[in-house]
Structure formats: C-alpha cells, structure tokens
LONU-408888 format. One record per residue (C-alpha): y, x, z; residue number from 0; residue in one letter. Coordinates in pm, whole numbers, plus 50000, padded with zeros to 5 digits. Last residue first. Layout:
N
<node north="Y" east="X" up="Z" nr="NUM" rest="A"/>
...
END
This chain:
342
<node north="26793" east="10871" up="46607" nr="341" rest="Y"/>
<node north="26565" east="10643" up="46785" nr="340" rest="L"/>
<node north="26728" east="10480" up="47085" nr="339" rest="V"/>
<node north="26587" east="10315" up="47412" nr="338" rest="W"/>
<node north="26828" east="10154" up="47657" nr="337" rest="V"/>
<node north="26845" east="10227" up="48026" nr="336" rest="P"/>
<node north="27112" east="10034" up="48237" nr="335" rest="D"/>
<node north="27069" east="10269" up="48559" nr="334" rest="G"/>
<node north="27105" east="10582" up="48743" nr="333" rest="D"/>
<node north="27354" east="10590" up="49039" nr="332" rest="F"/>
<node north="27402" east="10926" up="49207" nr="331" rest="G"/>
<node north="27151" east="11077" up="49445" nr="330" rest="P"/>
<node north="26955" east="11208" up="49154" nr="329" rest="H"/>
<node north="26580" east="11171" up="49041" nr="328" rest="D"/>
<node north="26545" east="11009" up="48695" nr="327" rest="T"/>
<node north="26246" east="10921" up="48502" nr="326" rest="L"/>
<node north="25988" east="10784" up="48762" nr="325" rest="R"/>
<node north="25684" east="10690" up="48587" nr="324" rest="L"/>
<node north="25517" east="10374" up="48726" nr="323" rest="L"/>
<node north="25141" east="10276" up="48734" nr="322" rest="E"/>
<node north="25014" east="09945" up="48568" nr="321" rest="G"/>
<node north="25186" east="09661" up="48382" nr="320" rest="G"/>
<node north="25104" east="09523" up="48044" nr="319" rest="T"/>
<node north="25445" east="09641" up="47925" nr="318" rest="A"/>
<node north="25369" east="09980" up="48045" nr="317" rest="K"/>
<node north="25599" east="10107" up="48316" nr="316" rest="V"/>
<node north="25916" east="10351" up="48308" nr="315" rest="R"/>
<node north="26144" east="10403" up="48591" nr="314" rest="Y"/>
<node north="26517" east="10458" up="48615" nr="313" rest="I"/>
<node north="26688" east="10553" up="48978" nr="312" rest="E"/>
<node north="26938" east="10372" up="49179" nr="311" rest="W"/>
<node north="26925" east="10479" up="49535" nr="310" rest="N"/>
<node north="26675" east="10430" up="49831" nr="309" rest="G"/>
<node north="26335" east="10475" up="49669" nr="308" rest="D"/>
<node north="26299" east="10132" up="49559" nr="307" rest="R"/>
<node north="26662" east="10120" up="49415" nr="306" rest="N"/>
<node north="26546" east="10029" up="49062" nr="305" rest="S"/>
<node north="26665" east="10040" up="48705" nr="304" rest="G"/>
<node north="26440" east="09944" up="48424" nr="303" rest="F"/>
<node north="26232" east="10085" up="48151" nr="302" rest="T"/>
<node north="25949" east="09910" up="47966" nr="301" rest="I"/>
<node north="25655" east="10038" up="47751" nr="300" rest="D"/>
<node north="25444" east="09920" up="47444" nr="299" rest="Q"/>
<node north="25717" east="09726" up="47257" nr="298" rest="G"/>
<node north="25746" east="09991" up="46961" nr="297" rest="D"/>
<node north="26097" east="10036" up="47044" nr="296" rest="L"/>
<node north="26048" east="10063" up="47406" nr="295" rest="S"/>
<node north="26165" east="09747" up="47585" nr="294" rest="W"/>
<node north="26475" east="09714" up="47829" nr="293" rest="S"/>
<node north="26526" east="09638" up="48193" nr="292" rest="A"/>
<node north="26846" east="09573" up="48408" nr="291" rest="V"/>
<node north="26734" east="09483" up="48769" nr="290" rest="L"/>
<node north="26460" east="09585" up="49001" nr="289" rest="E"/>
<node north="26538" east="09551" up="49360" nr="288" rest="W"/>
<node north="26327" east="09679" up="49641" nr="287" rest="G"/>
<node north="26044" east="09503" up="49835" nr="286" rest="P"/>
<node north="25795" east="09633" up="49544" nr="285" rest="H"/>
<node north="25566" east="09499" up="49296" nr="284" rest="H"/>
<node north="25661" east="09535" up="48935" nr="283" rest="T"/>
<node north="25522" east="09404" up="48599" nr="282" rest="L"/>
<node north="25479" east="09030" up="48676" nr="281" rest="R"/>
<node north="25331" east="08866" up="48358" nr="280" rest="R"/>
<node north="25399" east="08510" up="48249" nr="279" rest="V"/>
<node north="25172" east="08417" up="47959" nr="278" rest="N"/>
<node north="25327" east="08079" up="47855" nr="277" rest="E"/>
<node north="25672" east="07932" up="47806" nr="276" rest="G"/>
<node north="25660" east="07952" up="47410" nr="275" rest="T"/>
<node north="25926" east="08217" up="47430" nr="274" rest="L"/>
<node north="25644" east="08414" up="47588" nr="273" rest="A"/>
<node north="25717" east="08568" up="47941" nr="272" rest="K"/>
<node north="25769" east="08901" up="48080" nr="271" rest="T"/>
<node north="25857" east="08983" up="48457" nr="270" rest="Y"/>
<node north="26066" east="09238" up="48644" nr="269" rest="I"/>
<node north="26113" east="09183" up="49025" nr="268" rest="E"/>
<node north="26404" east="09111" up="49236" nr="267" rest="Q"/>
<node north="26409" east="09089" up="49615" nr="266" rest="N"/>
<node north="26524" east="08840" up="49877" nr="265" rest="G"/>
<node north="26160" east="08792" up="50008" nr="264" rest="G"/>
<node north="26056" east="08535" up="49762" nr="263" rest="G"/>
<node north="25817" east="08590" up="49464" nr="262" rest="E"/>
<node north="26043" east="08398" up="49231" nr="261" rest="R"/>
<node north="26339" east="08636" up="49266" nr="260" rest="G"/>
<node north="26353" east="08719" up="48878" nr="259" rest="S"/>
<node north="26427" east="08993" up="48658" nr="258" rest="R"/>
<node north="26385" east="08938" up="48282" nr="257" rest="F"/>
<node north="26178" east="09048" up="47954" nr="256" rest="L"/>
<node north="26140" east="08794" up="47683" nr="255" rest="L"/>
<node north="25856" east="08743" up="47445" nr="254" rest="S"/>
<node north="25791" east="08667" up="47080" nr="253" rest="K"/>
<node north="26072" east="08880" up="46903" nr="252" rest="G"/>
<node north="25828" east="09141" up="46777" nr="251" rest="D"/>
<node north="26063" east="09406" up="46936" nr="250" rest="P"/>
<node north="26065" east="09202" up="47275" nr="249" rest="S"/>
<node north="26375" east="09011" up="47345" nr="248" rest="F"/>
<node north="26603" east="09070" up="47644" nr="247" rest="T"/>
<node north="26653" east="08880" up="47956" nr="246" rest="A"/>
<node north="26927" east="08945" up="48242" nr="245" rest="N"/>
<node north="26849" east="08668" up="48455" nr="244" rest="A"/>
<node north="26602" east="08436" up="48668" nr="243" rest="D"/>
<node north="26686" east="08305" up="48992" nr="242" rest="D"/>
<node north="26442" east="08095" up="49188" nr="241" rest="A"/>
<node north="26361" east="07708" up="49105" nr="240" rest="P"/>
<node north="26169" east="07838" up="48782" nr="239" rest="H"/>
<node north="26234" east="07744" up="48411" nr="238" rest="N"/>
<node north="26226" east="08095" up="48258" nr="237" rest="S"/>
<node north="26250" east="07978" up="47894" nr="236" rest="I"/>
<node north="26507" east="07689" up="47920" nr="235" rest="N"/>
<node north="26558" east="07598" up="47556" nr="234" rest="K"/>
<node north="26896" east="07522" up="47401" nr="233" rest="L"/>
<node north="26915" east="07265" up="47128" nr="232" rest="A"/>
<node north="27033" east="07337" up="46783" nr="231" rest="G"/>
<node north="27283" east="07545" up="46591" nr="230" rest="G"/>
<node north="27271" east="07842" up="46345" nr="229" rest="A"/>
<node north="27298" east="08081" up="46636" nr="228" rest="L"/>
<node north="26980" east="07954" up="46765" nr="227" rest="N"/>
<node north="26949" east="07932" up="47143" nr="226" rest="M"/>
<node north="26754" east="08085" up="47418" nr="225" rest="V"/>
<node north="26805" east="08011" up="47784" nr="224" rest="Y"/>
<node north="26716" east="08221" up="48111" nr="223" rest="V"/>
<node north="26782" east="08042" up="48434" nr="222" rest="E"/>
<node north="27025" east="08114" up="48735" nr="221" rest="A"/>
<node north="27028" east="07821" up="48969" nr="220" rest="N"/>
<node north="27191" east="07453" up="48940" nr="219" rest="G"/>
<node north="27058" east="07359" up="48588" nr="218" rest="D"/>
<node north="27381" east="07494" up="48423" nr="217" rest="R"/>
<node north="27363" east="07812" up="48611" nr="216" rest="Y"/>
<node north="27322" east="08030" up="48295" nr="215" rest="S"/>
<node north="27154" east="08361" up="48166" nr="214" rest="T"/>
<node north="27154" east="08447" up="47785" nr="213" rest="F"/>
<node north="26923" east="08475" up="47516" nr="212" rest="S"/>
<node north="27030" east="08466" up="47126" nr="211" rest="I"/>
<node north="26867" east="08373" up="46834" nr="210" rest="Q"/>
<node north="26901" east="08430" up="46461" nr="209" rest="N"/>
<node north="26958" east="08834" up="46461" nr="208" rest="G"/>
<node north="26604" east="08894" up="46356" nr="207" rest="D"/>
<node north="26525" east="09123" up="46661" nr="206" rest="P"/>
<node north="26661" east="08849" up="46892" nr="205" rest="S"/>
<node north="27012" east="08915" up="47029" nr="204" rest="F"/>
<node north="27090" east="08936" up="47403" nr="203" rest="A"/>
<node north="27362" east="08761" up="47601" nr="202" rest="P"/>
<node north="27457" east="08832" up="47973" nr="201" rest="K"/>
<node north="27637" east="08517" up="48086" nr="200" rest="Y"/>
<node north="27683" east="08146" up="48098" nr="199" rest="D"/>
<node north="27850" east="08011" up="48413" nr="198" rest="K"/>
<node north="27855" east="07641" up="48455" nr="197" rest="A"/>
<node north="28131" east="07423" up="48312" nr="196" rest="P"/>
<node north="27954" east="07466" up="47987" nr="195" rest="H"/>
<node north="28067" east="07571" up="47631" nr="194" rest="E"/>
<node north="27853" east="07811" up="47451" nr="193" rest="T"/>
<node north="27874" east="08015" up="47134" nr="192" rest="L"/>
<node north="28261" east="08057" up="47117" nr="191" rest="R"/>
<node north="28340" east="08248" up="46792" nr="190" rest="E"/>
<node north="28536" east="08546" up="46734" nr="189" rest="R"/>
<node north="28612" east="08641" up="46374" nr="188" rest="E"/>
<node north="28782" east="08967" up="46451" nr="187" rest="S"/>
<node north="28724" east="09177" up="46769" nr="186" rest="G"/>
<node north="28670" east="09501" up="46594" nr="185" rest="D"/>
<node north="28309" east="09477" up="46659" nr="184" rest="L"/>
<node north="28293" east="09152" up="46491" nr="183" rest="R"/>
<node north="28276" east="08870" up="46738" nr="182" rest="S"/>
<node north="28047" east="08663" up="46956" nr="181" rest="R"/>
<node north="28098" east="08450" up="47241" nr="180" rest="Y"/>
<node north="27912" east="08316" up="47536" nr="179" rest="I"/>
<node north="28079" east="08121" up="47829" nr="178" rest="D"/>
<node north="28264" east="08180" up="48158" nr="177" rest="V"/>
<node north="28502" east="07903" up="48258" nr="176" rest="N"/>
<node north="28843" east="07996" up="48434" nr="175" rest="G"/>
<node north="29054" east="07743" up="48259" nr="174" rest="S"/>
<node north="29210" east="08013" up="48035" nr="173" rest="D"/>
<node north="28849" east="08134" up="47917" nr="172" rest="D"/>
<node north="28624" east="08385" up="48082" nr="171" rest="R"/>
<node north="28430" east="08590" up="47866" nr="170" rest="F"/>
<node north="28062" east="08662" up="47809" nr="169" rest="H"/>
<node north="27949" east="08899" up="47543" nr="168" rest="Y"/>
<node north="27795" east="08919" up="47200" nr="167" rest="A"/>
<node north="27876" east="09194" up="46945" nr="166" rest="I"/>
<node north="27836" east="09150" up="46568" nr="165" rest="W"/>
<node north="27796" east="09351" up="46248" nr="164" rest="A"/>
<node north="27534" east="09621" up="46391" nr="163" rest="G"/>
<node north="27251" east="09468" up="46180" nr="162" rest="D"/>
<node north="27038" east="09409" up="46462" nr="161" rest="P"/>
<node north="27336" east="09236" up="46642" nr="160" rest="S"/>
<node north="27482" east="09418" up="46940" nr="159" rest="V"/>
<node north="27482" east="09303" up="47322" nr="158" rest="A"/>
<node north="27766" east="09280" up="47569" nr="157" rest="M"/>
<node north="27871" east="09304" up="47935" nr="156" rest="F"/>
<node north="28209" east="09304" up="48078" nr="155" rest="P"/>
<node north="28258" east="09261" up="48451" nr="154" rest="D"/>
<node north="28629" east="09223" up="48510" nr="153" rest="D"/>
<node north="28712" east="09047" up="48170" nr="152" rest="Y"/>
<node north="28954" east="09150" up="47910" nr="151" rest="D"/>
<node north="28744" east="09246" up="47618" nr="150" rest="I"/>
<node north="28907" east="09532" up="47409" nr="149" rest="T"/>
<node north="28811" east="09597" up="47052" nr="148" rest="C"/>
<node north="28693" east="09911" up="46864" nr="147" rest="F"/>
<node north="28745" east="10273" up="46905" nr="146" rest="Q"/>
<node north="28522" east="10521" up="46713" nr="145" rest="E"/>
<node north="28373" east="10849" up="46843" nr="144" rest="V"/>
<node north="28197" east="11113" up="46613" nr="143" rest="A"/>
<node north="27948" east="11307" up="46810" nr="142" rest="K"/>
<node north="27771" east="11400" up="46467" nr="141" rest="T"/>
<node north="27429" east="11325" up="46564" nr="140" rest="R"/>
<node north="27458" east="11067" up="46877" nr="139" rest="L"/>
<node north="27731" east="10876" up="46669" nr="138" rest="D"/>
<node north="27944" east="10736" up="46944" nr="137" rest="L"/>
<node north="28089" east="10369" up="46926" nr="136" rest="S"/>
<node north="28370" east="10244" up="47148" nr="135" rest="F"/>
<node north="28436" east="09905" up="47307" nr="134" rest="V"/>
<node north="28737" east="09885" up="47537" nr="133" rest="T"/>
<node north="28775" east="09752" up="47892" nr="132" rest="N"/>
<node north="29134" east="09847" up="47954" nr="131" rest="A"/>
<node north="29295" east="10145" up="48093" nr="130" rest="G"/>
<node north="29221" east="10406" up="47814" nr="129" rest="L"/>
<node north="28941" east="10561" up="48010" nr="128" rest="S"/>
<node north="28799" east="10200" up="48059" nr="127" rest="D"/>
<node north="28493" east="10245" up="47839" nr="126" rest="S"/>
<node north="28235" east="10011" up="47720" nr="125" rest="F"/>
<node north="27952" east="10113" up="47499" nr="124" rest="F"/>
<node north="27833" east="10139" up="47147" nr="123" rest="I"/>
<node north="27532" east="10356" up="47012" nr="122" rest="I"/>
<node north="27501" east="10522" up="46685" nr="121" rest="K"/>
<node north="27233" east="10717" up="46507" nr="120" rest="S"/>
<node north="27134" east="10418" up="46299" nr="119" rest="T"/>
<node north="26817" east="10185" up="46241" nr="118" rest="N"/>
<node north="26907" east="09971" up="46525" nr="117" rest="P"/>
<node north="27273" east="09990" up="46680" nr="116" rest="I"/>
<node north="27180" east="10097" up="47046" nr="115" rest="W"/>
<node north="27392" east="09955" up="47325" nr="114" rest="R"/>
<node north="27531" east="10149" up="47630" nr="113" rest="P"/>
<node north="27659" east="09919" up="47915" nr="112" rest="N"/>
<node north="27877" east="10181" up="48088" nr="111" rest="W"/>
<node north="28180" east="10439" up="48073" nr="110" rest="E"/>
<node north="28404" east="10500" up="48339" nr="109" rest="N"/>
<node north="28749" east="10689" up="48323" nr="108" rest="G"/>
<node north="28821" east="11076" up="48279" nr="107" rest="P"/>
<node north="28586" east="11121" up="47986" nr="106" rest="W"/>
<node north="28288" east="11345" up="47974" nr="105" rest="Q"/>
<node north="28082" east="11199" up="47709" nr="104" rest="L"/>
<node north="27705" east="11240" up="47609" nr="103" rest="L"/>
<node north="27574" east="11393" up="47935" nr="102" rest="P"/>
<node north="27234" east="11558" up="47895" nr="101" rest="T"/>
<node north="26907" east="11497" up="48055" nr="100" rest="T"/>
<node north="26636" east="11738" up="47935" nr="99" rest="I"/>
<node north="26343" east="11532" up="48088" nr="98" rest="K"/>
<node north="26291" east="11179" up="48184" nr="97" rest="G"/>
<node north="25978" east="11117" up="47973" nr="96" rest="Y"/>
<node north="26143" east="10933" up="47703" nr="95" rest="E"/>
<node north="26384" east="11192" up="47635" nr="94" rest="N"/>
<node north="26720" east="11193" up="47817" nr="93" rest="M"/>
<node north="27066" east="11080" up="47739" nr="92" rest="I"/>
<node north="27355" east="11010" up="47951" nr="91" rest="Y"/>
<node north="27661" east="10783" up="47942" nr="90" rest="I"/>
<node north="27916" east="10820" up="48213" nr="89" rest="N"/>
<node north="28015" east="10641" up="48549" nr="88" rest="S"/>
<node north="28262" east="10847" up="48765" nr="87" rest="N"/>
<node north="28135" east="11114" up="49008" nr="86" rest="G"/>
<node north="27927" east="11360" up="48804" nr="85" rest="D"/>
<node north="27597" east="11161" up="48901" nr="84" rest="R"/>
<node north="27763" east="10834" up="48832" nr="83" rest="S"/>
<node north="27484" east="10741" up="48557" nr="82" rest="S"/>
<node north="27467" east="10495" up="48273" nr="81" rest="S"/>
<node north="27165" east="10516" up="48033" nr="80" rest="F"/>
<node north="27030" east="10653" up="47694" nr="79" rest="V"/>
<node north="26669" east="10682" up="47634" nr="78" rest="I"/>
<node north="26503" east="10887" up="47377" nr="77" rest="S"/>
<node north="26242" east="10858" up="47091" nr="76" rest="N"/>
<node north="26330" east="11123" up="46834" nr="75" rest="M"/>
<node north="26388" east="11160" up="46459" nr="74" rest="K"/>
<node north="26311" east="11465" up="46274" nr="73" rest="P"/>
<node north="26580" east="11733" up="46230" nr="72" rest="P"/>
<node north="26802" east="11723" up="45927" nr="71" rest="T"/>
<node north="26797" east="12059" up="45723" nr="70" rest="D"/>
<node north="26609" east="11925" up="45432" nr="69" rest="N"/>
<node north="26450" east="12239" up="45289" nr="68" rest="C"/>
<node north="26651" east="12453" up="45002" nr="67" rest="S"/>
<node north="26655" east="12739" up="45230" nr="66" rest="L"/>
<node north="26281" east="12746" up="45302" nr="65" rest="M"/>
<node north="26208" east="12709" up="44945" nr="64" rest="L"/>
<node north="26410" east="13013" up="44850" nr="63" rest="G"/>
<node north="26253" east="13219" up="45121" nr="62" rest="A"/>
<node north="25899" east="13100" up="45014" nr="61" rest="A"/>
<node north="25970" east="13199" up="44666" nr="60" rest="L"/>
<node north="26094" east="13552" up="44776" nr="59" rest="L"/>
<node north="25797" east="13593" up="44988" nr="58" rest="L"/>
<node north="25540" east="13487" up="44703" nr="57" rest="I"/>
<node north="25710" east="13717" up="44472" nr="56" rest="S"/>
<node north="25697" east="14026" up="44723" nr="55" rest="L"/>
<node north="25322" east="13950" up="44788" nr="54" rest="N"/>
<node north="25259" east="13954" up="44426" nr="53" rest="L"/>
<node north="25438" east="14262" up="44361" nr="52" rest="F"/>
<node north="25270" east="14447" up="44639" nr="51" rest="R"/>
<node north="24929" east="14324" up="44529" nr="50" rest="M"/>
<node north="24957" east="14473" up="44180" nr="49" rest="R"/>
<node north="24734" east="14323" up="43921" nr="48" rest="F"/>
<node north="24699" east="14554" up="43619" nr="47" rest="I"/>
<node north="24789" east="14360" up="43299" nr="46" rest="R"/>
<node north="25092" east="14604" up="43293" nr="45" rest="Q"/>
<node north="25330" east="14341" up="43225" nr="44" rest="T"/>
<node north="25227" east="14141" up="43512" nr="43" rest="D"/>
<node north="25428" east="13802" up="43458" nr="42" rest="F"/>
<node north="25560" east="13520" up="43691" nr="41" rest="L"/>
<node north="25608" east="13174" up="43594" nr="40" rest="R"/>
<node north="25782" east="12906" up="43817" nr="39" rest="F"/>
<node north="25785" east="12535" up="43719" nr="38" rest="T"/>
<node north="26029" east="12285" up="43872" nr="37" rest="S"/>
<node north="25976" east="11903" up="43895" nr="36" rest="N"/>
<node north="25794" east="11888" up="44219" nr="35" rest="G"/>
<node north="25659" east="12246" up="44271" nr="34" rest="I"/>
<node north="25458" east="12382" up="43965" nr="33" rest="E"/>
<node north="25320" east="12739" up="43982" nr="32" rest="L"/>
<node north="25236" east="12937" up="43658" nr="31" rest="K"/>
<node north="25053" east="13259" up="43666" nr="30" rest="W"/>
<node north="25076" east="13562" up="43442" nr="29" rest="H"/>
<node north="24845" east="13821" up="43278" nr="28" rest="R"/>
<node north="24629" east="13856" up="43593" nr="27" rest="L"/>
<node north="24344" east="14053" up="43721" nr="26" rest="I"/>
<node north="24175" east="14030" up="44060" nr="25" rest="N"/>
<node north="24112" east="13674" up="44130" nr="24" rest="R"/>
<node north="23994" east="13513" up="44446" nr="23" rest="N"/>
<node north="24215" east="13195" up="44479" nr="22" rest="A"/>
<node north="24572" east="13303" up="44562" nr="21" rest="I"/>
<node north="24748" east="13079" up="44810" nr="20" rest="R"/>
<node north="25045" east="12895" up="44680" nr="19" rest="P"/>
<node north="25292" east="12749" up="44927" nr="18" rest="L"/>
<node north="25360" east="12353" up="44954" nr="17" rest="A"/>
<node north="25660" east="12211" up="45147" nr="16" rest="I"/>
<node north="25664" east="11986" up="45422" nr="15" rest="K"/>
<node north="25997" east="11842" up="45550" nr="14" rest="K"/>
<node north="26113" east="11783" up="45893" nr="13" rest="S"/>
<node north="26162" east="12150" up="46004" nr="12" rest="R"/>
<node north="25981" east="12331" up="45732" nr="11" rest="C"/>
<node north="25616" east="12286" up="45802" nr="10" rest="Q"/>
<node north="25372" east="12473" up="45607" nr="9" rest="I"/>
<node north="25109" east="12309" up="45358" nr="8" rest="N"/>
<node north="24837" east="12498" up="45187" nr="7" rest="S"/>
<node north="24758" east="12454" up="44795" nr="6" rest="I"/>
<node north="24480" east="12636" up="44613" nr="5" rest="S"/>
<node north="24576" east="12844" up="44318" nr="4" rest="F"/>
<node north="24418" east="12991" up="44005" nr="3" rest="Q"/>
<node north="24545" east="13294" up="43821" nr="2" rest="I"/>
<node north="24549" east="13272" up="43454" nr="1" rest="N"/>
<node north="24391" east="13545" up="43227" nr="0" rest="M"/>
END
C-alpha cells in the first residue's frame, strides 16, 4: 500500500523547499517522494508501519535539503550615505527606516558621493585616502574594493550609468571652464559632453542611460537641463528665475527631482517636475536648507539631506508629499543618501 502525501512549504533562508506530511495512513510497504528531479523511496520491510522510522527518515531528509539550500540571503532595500560622525567623512549604510547604521569603510581619508551600480551589489564613491580624488568600488556583499580613475577637481561629483559602464562628472579644463564629461570607470574613452563658458555641473543619468541631466548657469542663474547623449538640443526643465540644481531622474524616467530657491527667503526646498515641464510639486516646507535628494527604487519615496534641526540629517518623505520621517540623528554631518538593493 502506497503512502500518500500532502505538501507543506517551509522557509529555508531565501529559498522555499517542500516537505512531505503524512496523509492519514497506518500501514505501508513503501513510499515514493519526488523533489525536483530527484526521487526518494523508503521501504518498510516488516510491512508494519513504525512511526519512529518514519519520523527519523523525514528528519534526515529535511536535514539534507536544508544543507543544499541556497545560502544567499534575500536582497534588502537600504540607504548608503556620507557621514562625518567619526571625524572624517565616511560611507555608511542603514536600512530604509534609519535603523542599524553601519560604517562600510574606516579609511584614514574622506569618502563621499556614493552611487549604486544598478542590479549589482556594488557602489562607487570618491576617496582622498590616497591623496588624490580617486574613484573606488565596494561590493556590499563581499566587501571587495577596486580602485579606478582619479578626477583632479577640487569638488568632484559623479553619476554612474545604469549598466555600470560609464561615469559622468564635471571637470575644469585648462582654461578654467567647468563642463560635463563621461568616461569608463578606469578613465578611458573620456568624452566631453558639454562646452559652454558658463559652469555645467552635477550630472545624472536617465534610467535608460540615453540622457543626462545637469545644472548650468548658461541662462544667468542655475537651471536644470536635460540632453540626449546621442546629440540634440538641450532642454531647460526647471526654467525659473530662482536657482534650481542637483537633479536626478525618477525610476520611470518621466520626472526630475531637484532643489530650488523659488519660494524665496534664502532657503532651498525639494521639488519634482515632469520632463514635459508640467506637474511641479513642492515636497518640503521649512526655513532650513534641503539639498541632495534621491528616489527610492520604486519611485514611491524621497530621501534628502536637511539642516532643519540645526545640523545636517537625512529625512524621508513620500514622492507625493506628506509627513517626514527622520532617518538619522547624530551631531555629525549626514547627507548624500542613495538607495540600493543588494
């Protein structure tokens, strides 16, 4: 007589496996259990069912399956950021609610401007620990570090393309003009993307990698522009007499997130605006300054740095606006937040 089974799932870290549960039978000659492409067959040579034998068999089978499970932990939404809480500027990571803050590096110099390489477990960042402003990568899982190019500029800032193949950055040429460039991470294949007497700075790639946004003073004040990397005319997206800067694309590529002083009073607030020039939305309302901001990976939330409480902390707000959630609370500087999934 064959034993029949019903299936119940148990969680083995990030992978589900199936265990048999005996379905109301008392006597067996044998049972057959199929898991994936493997077949297990256990026999009762005395024809009389012995519960101890069955329990032991199932325990041994479960133990074997547990050992063969994928040992990779599940991916997590996290936020990497720059902080001076230990004296010099360093790169930290916290969960999306501001808990379990952990330093990623403890180098002697300063590390800043972290950027996630999408669909990987790696970030890139600047460090002056070797003396010059050098680009490094860090694998958040293995902690492996790799050194790349050096960018000789007093206030370097970079963005990484969605495929991780390019970085874009602003750079001062021999004439003193600051424009947007891109290159491979090792500095090869460098290409000048903008050329104008006014300052162009702080680029960001679109999610499809076909466009960049950047800030420029070419119209007399700081404005946010978008250009196609394949060529074509620039488009002034922010288009306001006040200064607008530090833009990033939404995950769907349809909107920009930026800071602006358009409300007056000398402070900076966070706004979103569609690339079509419509749907301007103000997300923050405070006399303090809000600066570098980033989107969550699903586009539902925004994180940004603000000095509204007397020192620079990181906050979170819905992309539609609403109540703020303070993520950091430390006397040191906390800012430049970027969402990662690894």
